[in-house]
C-alpha positions as CSV (number, residue, x, y, z in Angstrom):
1,R,0.0,0.0,0.0
2,V,2.9,2.4,0.8
3,F,4.5,1.7,-2.6
4,E,1.1,2.2,-4.3
5,W,0.8,5.6,-2.6
6,M,4.4,6.6,-3.4
7,S,3.9,5.8,-7.1
8,Q,1.0,8.3,-7.4
9,P,1.8,11.3,-9.7
10,G,2.7,14.4,-7.8
11,E,1.9,18.0,-8.3
12,D,3.4,20.0,-11.1
13,I,5.6,22.0,-8.6
14,K,8.6,22.2,-11.0
15,K,7.0,24.6,-13.4
16,P,8.9,27.8,-12.9
17,S,7.4,31.1,-12.0
18,N,6.3,33.2,-15.0
19,G,5.9,36.4,-12.9
20,F,2.1,36.1,-12.6
21,H,0.8,38.9,-10.4
22,P,-2.8,38.4,-9.4
23,S,-5.3,41.2,-10.0
24,G,-8.9,41.4,-11.0
25,K,-11.6,38.9,-10.1
26,I,-11.6,35.2,-9.6
27,V,-14.2,33.3,-11.6
28,F,-15.6,29.8,-11.2
29,E,-17.2,29.0,-14.6
30,N,-19.5,25.9,-14.8
31,V,-17.3,24.1,-12.2
32,T,-18.2,20.6,-11.2
33,F,-16.2,18.7,-8.6
34,A,-16.3,15.4,-6.7
35,Y,-13.6,14.0,-4.5
36,P,-11.6,11.1,-6.1
37,T,-12.7,8.7,-3.3
38,R,-16.4,9.7,-3.7
39,T,-17.0,10.2,-7.4
40,S,-20.7,9.5,-7.0
41,H,-21.2,12.5,-4.8
42,Q,-20.7,15.8,-6.6
43,V,-19.8,18.6,-4.1
44,F,-20.3,21.3,-6.7
45,K,-22.5,20.9,-9.8
46,N,-21.9,23.3,-12.7
47,I,-21.5,26.3,-10.4
48,H,-20.8,29.9,-11.4
49,L,-19.1,32.2,-8.8
50,E,-17.3,35.5,-9.0
51,L,-15.0,36.9,-6.3
52,L,-14.3,40.6,-6.8
53,P,-11.0,42.3,-5.8
54,Q,-10.9,43.4,-2.2
55,G,-14.3,41.8,-1.6
56,M,-15.1,40.2,1.8
57,Y,-17.1,37.0,1.4
58,G,-18.6,35.0,4.2
59,V,-18.9,31.3,3.3
60,V,-21.8,29.6,5.0
61,G,-23.4,26.2,4.8
62,K,-24.1,23.1,6.8
63,S,-21.3,20.8,8.0
64,G,-19.9,18.8,5.0
65,A,-21.6,21.1,2.4
66,G,-18.2,22.0,0.8
67,K,-17.1,25.2,2.5
68,S,-13.5,24.1,3.0
69,T,-13.6,22.4,-0.4
70,L,-14.0,25.8,-2.0
71,A,-10.7,26.9,-0.4
72,Q,-9.0,23.7,-1.4
73,L,-9.9,24.2,-5.1
74,L,-8.6,27.7,-5.0
75,L,-5.3,26.4,-3.7
76,R,-5.4,23.6,-6.2
77,F,-5.1,20.9,-3.6
78,F,-7.7,19.2,-5.8
79,E,-8.4,19.6,-9.5
80,I,-11.9,20.3,-10.7
81,N,-13.6,17.7,-12.9
82,Q,-15.3,20.2,-15.3
83,G,-15.4,23.9,-16.0
84,S,-12.7,26.4,-15.2
85,I,-11.4,28.7,-12.5
86,S,-9.6,31.8,-13.7
87,W,-7.9,34.8,-12.1
88,N,-8.2,38.1,-14.1
89,G,-8.9,35.9,-17.1
90,V,-5.9,33.6,-16.6
91,N,-6.9,29.9,-16.2
92,F,-5.6,28.4,-12.9
93,Q,-4.1,25.6,-15.0
94,D,-1.8,28.1,-16.7
95,I,-0.7,29.7,-13.4
96,P,2.5,28.0,-12.0
97,L,1.7,26.6,-8.5
98,V,4.5,28.6,-7.0
99,D,2.9,31.8,-8.2
100,L,-0.7,30.8,-7.3
101,R,0.1,29.7,-3.7
102,R,2.4,32.7,-3.2
103,S,-0.7,34.8,-3.9
104,I,-3.0,33.0,-1.4
105,A,-2.7,32.7,2.3
106,I,-4.9,30.6,4.7
107,V,-5.5,30.9,8.4
108,P,-6.7,27.4,9.4
109,Q,-8.7,26.3,12.5
110,E,-5.8,24.1,13.6
111,V,-2.7,26.3,13.8
112,L,0.6,24.5,12.9
113,L,3.4,26.0,14.9
114,F,6.8,24.5,15.4
115,H,9.3,24.7,18.3
116,G,11.1,28.0,17.7
117,T,10.7,31.7,18.3
118,I,7.6,33.8,17.5
119,A,9.6,35.6,14.8
120,E,10.7,32.3,13.2
121,N,7.1,31.0,13.1
122,I,5.9,34.3,11.4
123,A,8.8,34.2,8.9
124,Y,7.8,30.7,7.9
125,G,5.1,32.4,5.7
126,K,7.7,34.1,3.6
127,P,11.2,32.5,3.5
128,G,13.9,35.1,3.2
129,C,11.8,37.9,4.6
130,S,13.4,40.9,6.4
131,R,13.1,41.8,10.1
132,D,11.0,44.8,9.2
133,E,8.5,42.6,7.4
134,I,8.2,40.4,10.5
135,L,7.6,43.4,12.7
136,D,5.0,44.8,10.3
137,A,3.1,41.5,10.1
138,A,3.3,41.1,13.9
139,N,1.9,44.6,14.4
140,R,-0.9,44.1,11.9
141,A,-1.9,40.8,13.5
142,H,-1.7,42.3,17.0
143,V,1.0,39.8,18.0
144,M,3.1,42.6,19.6
145,E,0.4,43.2,22.1
146,F,1.3,40.0,24.0
147,A,4.9,39.5,22.7
148,E,6.1,42.8,24.2
149,N,5.1,41.4,27.6
150,L,7.3,38.3,27.2
151,P,10.9,38.2,28.4
152,D,12.4,37.9,24.9
153,G,9.7,39.5,22.9
154,L,9.5,38.1,19.3
155,E,12.5,35.9,20.2
156,T,10.6,34.0,22.8
157,M,10.6,30.2,22.3
158,I,7.0,29.0,22.1
159,G,7.5,25.3,22.6
160,E,6.4,22.3,20.5
161,K,3.2,23.2,18.7
162,G,3.1,26.5,20.6
163,A,2.6,24.8,23.9
164,K,3.5,27.9,25.9
165,L,0.8,30.1,24.2
166,S,-2.9,30.4,24.5
167,G,-5.2,29.6,21.6
168,G,-5.8,33.3,20.8
169,Q,-2.0,34.0,20.7
170,K,-1.4,31.0,18.4
171,Q,-4.1,32.3,16.1
172,R,-2.6,35.8,15.9
173,I,0.8,34.3,15.0
174,A,-1.0,32.3,12.2
175,I,-2.6,35.5,10.9
176,A,0.8,37.3,11.0
177,R,2.3,34.3,9.1
178,A,-0.4,34.8,6.4
179,L,-0.1,38.6,6.3
180,I,3.7,38.6,5.8
181,K,3.0,37.2,2.3
182,K,0.9,40.2,1.5
183,P,-1.6,37.9,-0.3
184,A,-4.1,38.9,-2.9
185,L,-6.5,36.3,-1.5
186,L,-6.7,35.6,2.3
187,I,-8.8,32.7,3.6
188,F,-9.9,32.3,7.2
189,D,-11.1,28.6,7.5
190,E,-13.0,28.4,10.9
191,A,-10.2,30.5,12.4
192,T,-12.3,31.6,15.4
193,S,-14.3,28.4,16.1
194,A,-12.0,27.2,18.9
195,L,-11.4,30.6,20.5
196,D,-12.9,32.2,23.6
197,N,-14.9,35.4,23.3
198,E,-11.9,37.8,24.0
199,S,-9.6,36.1,21.5
200,E,-12.4,36.0,18.9
201,K,-12.9,39.7,19.3
202,M,-9.1,40.3,18.6
203,V,-9.2,38.2,15.5
204,Q,-12.4,40.0,14.4
205,T,-10.6,43.4,14.9
206,T,-7.8,42.2,12.6
207,I,-10.2,41.0,9.9
208,H,-12.0,44.4,10.0
209,E,-8.7,46.3,9.7
210,L,-7.8,44.2,6.7
211,K,-10.9,45.3,4.8
212,G,-10.0,46.7,1.4
213,T,-6.4,45.3,1.4
214,C,-7.2,42.0,-0.3
215,T,-10.0,39.6,-1.3
216,M,-11.1,37.6,1.8
217,L,-13.0,34.4,2.2
218,I,-14.2,33.9,5.8
219,I,-15.5,30.4,6.5
220,A,-17.3,30.4,9.8
221,H,-20.3,29.4,11.8
222,R,-20.3,32.2,14.4
223,P,-22.5,35.2,13.3
224,S,-20.1,37.6,15.1
225,T,-17.3,36.6,12.8
226,L,-19.4,36.9,9.6
227,E,-21.0,40.3,10.3
228,V,-18.2,42.3,8.6
229,C,-18.7,40.5,5.2
230,S,-20.2,42.4,2.3
231,Q,-21.6,39.2,0.7
232,F,-22.3,35.6,1.7
233,I,-21.5,32.5,-0.4
234,K,-24.2,30.1,0.6
235,I,-23.3,26.5,-0.2
236,S,-26.5,24.3,-0.2
237,G,-24.9,20.9,0.1
238,N,-26.8,19.6,-3.0
239,G,-24.0,21.0,-5.3
240,T,-25.3,24.5,-5.8
241,V,-23.9,27.9,-4.7
242,E,-25.7,31.1,-4.2
243,V,-24.3,34.6,-3.5
244,V,-26.4,36.7,-1.1
245,E,-25.9,40.4,-0.4
246,N,-25.4,41.4,3.3
247,Q,-28.4,43.5,4.0
248,G,-28.5,42.9,7.7
249,N,-30.1,39.5,7.0
250,L,-27.3,37.3,8.4
251,A,-29.6,35.7,11.0
252,Q,-32.1,34.8,8.3
253,I,-29.3,33.3,6.1
254,L,-27.9,31.2,8.9
255,S,-31.4,30.1,9.9
256,S,-32.0,28.8,6.4
257,V,-28.7,26.9,6.5
258,K,-29.7,25.2,9.8
259,K,-33.0,24.2,8.3
260,Q,-31.0,22.4,5.5
261,D,-29.0,20.6,8.2
């Protein structure tokens, strides 16, 4: 079984950068997708979706509907079965993975930190970055608010998996790691679901401050995290996607999602 897995074709990561600089909108055109292990269940069926530059989109839907799958397709962790995804008119298939993933950052629910300093964990988002870039990202993500109270500041060792930090502090480091890339697309994938109210408010403040700097996808269940979004991408679970304007009707939208569940 191990040799079978090792013989699988890998990603086309050797394709060199062609200097692609993302701008404009991201378009899903007649996209159909099913996981390779569940080909009979189509997560998306012939969907059309447009993400405008600097837009803030909340992604809602019942558990298992395909919210995180949307992010995985944007990062090309999986390839679509039909249709196309393009960025400013350039097909994702024609964008080298190194350029595509350099342009996208994700803040996950489970933060992956390693045994090292706070600064090293932030710098992991952009190898070769300068000290000024680390400080800028740390300030924008409100990392300095707790780091300045530590004996060694940004040079404080955080322990294996960030064992010496709280959940909120870990999440702020993860946000700084994402911001140091200065991404054109920033994805928050349930980034506040495991946080207490105080830590969640800090992350919400950061999200609000980032408004207008890049396109954002915010996958969440908590209404307080989604309130800042200008539009909602409602994933039904039967393969369809609907974009709904934020007209103060978030409670109604989430209620309709729960009814589907």
